[in-house]
Steps between C-alpha positions, in 0.01 A plus 500: 500500500190281481539130566471297175160351584344848527626582154316197371175644637568853378563403139158347421329809652700726270421277199130499587495881506672514164256247353204692631635830357545324166148358511354840585704674232371251245138533631511883472659466157208282394260762632669766288489275194130430545432872518717559188305234317187705547321219681356642818339167602841327516650792693212511747511127572806572713291707740263337757132552420434623856796743494406848619421728204511205256206623300667839463818332382294294257344813349830685487691225324227436247473867416880537482558222248206623288666839459873427516773256405670441831859409577653463843829496672523401864742433779438322831615740766418310819358162597369399837383148436438197705403149419152587369526862394592846606558850364686614194595855398538545125628801298271482199543710187224510235528634151160563340485538122161629396294304246355835387735741319345809673590377851862545608709209627565502873734353758447442868701352779411414852607280788222248553436295816359151449380254761546154350444131576603171356231370271505187281880469468525877432392823662187711530454861600270550797535875512645783295539848653451695178245352256475844338849454358342273235221750414505672166604869507 
């Protein structure tokens, strides 16, 4: 059994991890809501301008919301975060409802890898492994 003073040190670390998971869950939820609102600019503000393939992500998201009403469901699978950032693995499900009657609705699901950092009391994505996930079909 751990001496009592070690428990005192272990508890704040566990709470910090829970707080960070909650913050990230909220941040990803906000990302999904911005996409659902059809406002690509708000969604893209969460991604660093110098992120690899950022221009491609920009084109994809703008084209996607022009053609589809988007809804998302996501789940944080894994977090490896430190004080200033880290990596997050997210199971992201998209439902795409076409704005044109002749185009069928679609669903897609993928595990996405994000590299993130703390930014202005929140988070920012520095890298995303699959920017094509947000491309229109």
